[in-house]
C-alpha positions, 0 to 999 in steps of 0.5 A: 770339578769331576762332576760328582755330587758331594754332600757334607753334613754334621752327624748331629744335623743328619740325625736330627733331619732323619728324626724329623723326616720320620716324624713327618712320614717322609723318611724314605724320601730323605734317605733316598736324597742322601742316597743320590749323592756320590760321596756323603761326608759326615763330620763329628761322628762320635762327638755326641751320644745318639739315642736309639732312634737316631742311631737306628736311622743313621744305620739305615742311611749307611746301609742304603749306601753300602757298596753303592756309594762312598761315605767319608766319616770324620771323627775325633773318636776311635772306633772303640770309643763309638760305644759311647755314641752308639749305646747299643753294642750290636748296632755299633758293631754293625755300623763299624762293620759297614763303614770299614768294609772295603774302606780306606782308614786314614788316621790323622792323629789327635792334634787339633789343626785348629789349635795348631793354626791358632798357635801358628798365627800367634807366633807369626808363622803361616801354614 
């Protein structure tokens, strides 16, 4: 409605796309495409362990957007648990550093909205 370009992507899908783009020698084009959106929403970061190559490629996307465009990350894992996702501690620290610089961090708790919605439907309560 505000005329901004927004892209939503699952973290695993983004990393897979980046790996394929690198293999097909079109990585710069792919990173540039993600760089053209005003807001990049990455969901489920921290749910899966990323291999070194995938983590490096994701780092490049985040670095490319640094201080020029917004990134929204959704994760069920705290930053401390991201060492399971990004197994290289230095890379993990660099990613957290880039994401938290000038950021607004919103913690919504650990309760699953999906579970709450299902329970509400089962008890006849709508939300």
